[in-house]
C-alpha positions as CSV (number, residue, x, y, z in Angstrom):
1,M,9.9,-22.5,-0.8
2,P,7.4,-21.1,-3.4
3,C,6.1,-17.7,-2.5
4,R,2.4,-17.2,-1.7
5,R,2.2,-13.5,-2.2
6,R,-0.6,-11.9,-4.1
7,V,-0.3,-8.6,-5.9
8,N,-2.2,-5.7,-4.5
9,R,-3.9,-4.2,-7.6
10,R,-5.1,-1.0,-5.9
11,G,-2.0,1.0,-6.7
12,D,-0.5,1.6,-3.3
13,G,1.6,-1.5,-2.9
14,L,0.5,-1.9,0.7
15,P,-1.8,-4.4,2.5
16,E,-5.3,-3.1,3.1
17,K,-6.5,-2.4,6.6
18,G,-10.1,-3.6,6.4
19,G,-12.6,-2.8,3.7
20,G,-15.0,0.0,2.6
21,I,-14.3,3.6,1.8
22,P,-12.8,4.8,5.1
23,T,-10.3,2.0,5.7
24,R,-9.0,1.8,2.2
25,L,-7.9,5.5,2.2
26,R,-4.3,6.5,2.3
27,A,-2.7,8.8,4.9
28,G,-0.3,9.8,2.1
29,A,3.5,10.2,1.8
30,Y,3.9,12.6,4.6
31,P,6.7,12.4,7.2
32,H,4.1,12.3,10.0
33,G,1.0,11.3,8.1
34,R,1.2,7.6,7.7
35,N,-1.3,5.3,9.5
36,S,0.5,3.5,12.3
37,A,-0.3,0.0,13.3
38,A,-3.0,-0.1,16.0
39,T,-1.0,-1.7,18.8
40,G,-3.4,-0.6,21.6
41,Q,-7.1,-0.6,22.3
42,A,-9.3,1.5,20.2
43,G,-9.6,4.9,21.7
44,T,-6.4,4.8,23.8
45,G,-3.8,5.7,21.1
46,Y,-0.2,5.2,22.2
47,P,0.1,5.9,26.0
48,E,3.8,7.0,25.5
49,L,2.8,9.6,22.9
50,E,0.0,10.9,25.0
51,Q,2.3,11.2,27.9
52,A,4.9,13.0,25.8
53,K,2.3,15.4,24.6
54,K,1.3,16.2,28.2
55,L,4.9,16.7,29.4
56,G,6.6,18.2,26.4
57,A,6.5,21.3,24.3
58,P,3.8,21.4,21.5
59,S,5.0,19.2,18.6
60,P,3.2,18.6,15.3
61,T,5.2,15.4,15.1
62,I,3.6,14.0,18.2
63,D,0.2,15.4,17.2
64,F,0.2,13.6,13.8
65,L,1.5,10.3,15.3
66,L,-1.3,10.4,17.9
67,I,-3.9,11.2,15.3
68,S,-2.6,8.4,13.0
69,S,-2.8,5.9,15.9
70,Y,-6.4,7.0,16.5
71,L,-7.3,6.5,12.8
72,A,-5.6,3.1,12.8
73,A,-7.7,2.1,15.8
74,K,-10.8,3.5,13.9
75,D,-11.4,6.0,16.7
76,F,-12.5,8.7,14.3
77,D,-14.2,11.0,16.9
78,R,-11.0,11.2,18.9
79,A,-9.0,11.8,15.8
80,L,-11.2,14.7,14.8
81,T,-11.1,16.1,18.4
82,A,-7.3,16.1,18.1
83,L,-7.3,17.6,14.7
84,Q,-9.6,20.5,15.5
85,P,-7.0,22.8,17.2
86,L,-4.6,22.1,14.4
87,Q,-6.8,23.4,11.6
88,E,-5.7,27.0,12.3
89,K,-2.1,26.6,13.3
90,E,-1.4,23.9,10.7
91,A,-3.6,25.2,7.9
92,Q,-0.8,25.0,5.4
93,N,0.1,21.5,6.3
94,A,-1.4,19.1,3.7
95,A,-1.0,16.1,6.1
96,M,-3.4,17.7,8.6
97,W,-6.1,18.1,5.9
98,N,-5.5,14.6,4.5
99,L,-5.9,13.1,8.0
100,T,-9.0,15.2,8.6
101,G,-10.5,13.8,5.4
102,I,-9.7,10.2,6.5
103,A,-11.4,10.8,9.8
104,Y,-14.5,12.3,8.3
105,A,-14.6,9.4,5.7
106,G,-14.4,7.0,8.6
107,K,-17.5,8.5,10.1
108,G,-19.3,8.3,6.7
109,Q,-19.3,12.1,6.3
110,L,-18.0,12.0,2.7
111,D,-18.8,15.6,1.8
112,K,-16.6,16.9,4.6
113,A,-14.0,14.3,3.7
114,Q,-13.9,15.5,0.1
115,E,-13.7,19.2,1.3
116,A,-10.7,18.4,3.5
117,W,-8.9,16.5,0.8
118,R,-9.4,19.3,-1.7
119,K,-7.8,21.7,0.8
120,A,-4.9,19.3,1.1
121,L,-4.4,19.4,-2.7
122,E,-4.5,23.2,-2.6
123,V,-1.6,23.1,-0.1
124,N,0.3,20.3,-1.9
125,P,-1.0,19.9,-5.5
126,G,-0.8,16.4,-6.9
127,D,0.0,14.7,-3.6
128,P,-0.2,11.0,-4.2
129,G,-2.0,10.0,-1.0
130,T,-4.6,12.7,-1.2
131,T,-5.2,12.1,-4.9
132,T,-5.7,8.4,-4.3
133,N,-8.3,9.2,-1.6
134,L,-10.2,11.5,-3.8
135,A,-10.1,9.1,-6.8
136,R,-11.3,6.2,-4.7
137,L,-14.1,8.3,-3.3
138,A,-15.1,9.3,-6.9
139,L,-15.1,5.7,-7.9
140,A,-17.3,4.8,-5.0
141,Q,-19.7,7.5,-6.2
142,K,-19.7,5.9,-9.7
143,D,-17.8,8.8,-11.2
144,P,-14.8,7.2,-13.0
145,A,-14.2,10.3,-15.1
146,T,-13.6,12.5,-12.1
147,A,-11.3,9.8,-10.6
148,R,-9.3,9.6,-13.8
149,R,-9.0,13.4,-13.9
150,Y,-7.6,13.4,-10.3
151,Y,-4.9,10.8,-11.3
152,Q,-4.1,12.6,-14.6
153,Q,-3.7,16.0,-12.9
154,A,-1.4,14.5,-10.2
155,L,0.7,12.6,-12.8
156,A,1.2,15.8,-14.7
157,K,3.1,17.0,-11.6
158,H,4.5,13.6,-10.5
159,P,4.9,11.5,-13.6
160,D,7.1,8.9,-12.0
161,E,5.0,8.3,-8.9
162,L,4.3,4.6,-8.8
163,Q,1.2,4.9,-6.5
164,L,-0.4,7.2,-9.1
165,L,0.6,5.1,-12.1
166,L,-0.8,1.9,-10.7
167,G,-3.9,3.7,-9.3
168,L,-4.8,4.8,-12.8
169,A,-4.0,1.4,-14.2
170,E,-6.4,-0.2,-11.7
171,L,-9.1,2.3,-12.5
172,E,-8.8,1.4,-16.2
173,R,-9.0,-2.3,-15.3
174,Q,-12.1,-1.8,-13.2
175,Q,-13.7,0.1,-16.1
176,G,-13.0,-2.8,-18.4
177,D,-10.6,-0.9,-20.7
178,K,-8.0,-3.6,-21.2
179,A,-6.0,-1.6,-23.7
180,A,-5.7,1.4,-21.4
181,Y,-4.9,-0.9,-18.5
182,I,-2.0,-2.5,-20.4
183,K,-0.8,0.9,-21.6
184,Q,-0.7,2.2,-18.1
185,L,1.2,-0.8,-16.8
186,D,3.8,-0.4,-19.6
187,E,4.1,3.2,-18.6
188,A,4.7,2.3,-15.0
189,I,7.4,-0.2,-16.0
190,Q,9.1,2.4,-18.2
191,R,9.1,5.0,-15.5
192,Q,9.9,2.7,-12.7
193,P,12.1,0.0,-14.2
194,K,13.2,-1.4,-10.9
195,A,9.7,-1.7,-9.4
196,L,8.4,-5.2,-8.8
197,Q,4.6,-4.7,-8.8
198,P,4.0,-3.4,-12.3
199,R,6.1,-6.2,-13.8
200,L,4.1,-8.8,-11.9
201,L,0.8,-7.3,-13.0
202,R,2.0,-7.1,-16.6
203,A,3.0,-10.8,-16.4
204,G,-0.5,-11.6,-15.2
205,A,-1.9,-9.7,-18.2
206,Y,0.3,-11.7,-20.6
207,L,-1.0,-14.9,-19.0
208,Q,-4.6,-13.8,-19.5
209,E,-3.7,-13.1,-23.1
210,N,-2.4,-16.7,-23.4
211,N,1.1,-15.4,-24.0
212,P,3.2,-17.4,-21.4
213,S,6.5,-16.8,-23.1
214,K,6.3,-13.0,-22.5
215,A,5.0,-13.6,-19.0
216,R,8.0,-15.8,-18.2
217,G,10.3,-13.2,-19.7
218,L,9.1,-10.6,-17.2
219,L,9.2,-13.2,-14.4
220,V,12.8,-14.0,-15.3
221,E,13.6,-10.3,-14.9
222,V,12.0,-10.4,-11.5
223,Q,14.1,-13.4,-10.6
224,E,17.3,-11.6,-11.7
225,A,16.3,-8.5,-9.7
226,Y,14.8,-10.2,-6.6
227,G,16.2,-13.7,-6.5
228,S,12.8,-15.5,-6.8
229,D,12.2,-18.6,-8.9
230,P,10.0,-17.4,-11.8
231,A,7.9,-20.5,-11.7
232,S,7.0,-19.8,-8.1
233,C,6.0,-16.2,-8.8
234,C,3.1,-17.2,-11.0
235,C,0.9,-17.2,-7.9
236,W,1.8,-13.5,-7.4
237,V,-0.2,-12.4,-10.5
238,I,-3.5,-13.9,-9.5
239,P,-6.1,-11.0,-9.6
240,I,-7.5,-10.0,-6.3
């Protein structure tokens, strides 16, 4: 059956949870920092985790999972309440500062969000998730030069990080610099030869250039790697 998947151009390779600045932000590539799916009512978190926190010894793992569940449920006040006691004992944990920034952004307090994310980068320079959050905030504030600088500084430390490579590519696309966009996609393909997303985006660019033969060549490579019919994958490169 032909696939009906669209490519996420935003650089993170994951579906978005809503819209606007707060809900498009990334919790980052931390062991306990990813947003969990909101399986309960907003404001309740995961009852099992809350019970474990009450009964067990203090655990940053449980703390971060609870906070992530609050953020996924958009209960930003509760997330900030849970984060407050961690700001001293987990001050050298970039995940804590990144989650703090996401919570503040969710409340629309973007200055505080930016401050928290900058602290996260002080702890873990070049972190992809935090960098993406800061770059997106800069773009929302109509400051593409600062957003580009965040990506470039992070790529200097993590040159093979796909999230950063595609994030910068999307920035160039949004700014209308087609040559820079193509160059960044080619860089992503070179550095991540087994990655699906940059090849699909590059195929889409070939189609926009009215160069279907090169687009098909990339899609054949996708077929060989992933077993998809290249004709059915053309729908994957429709811009969002």
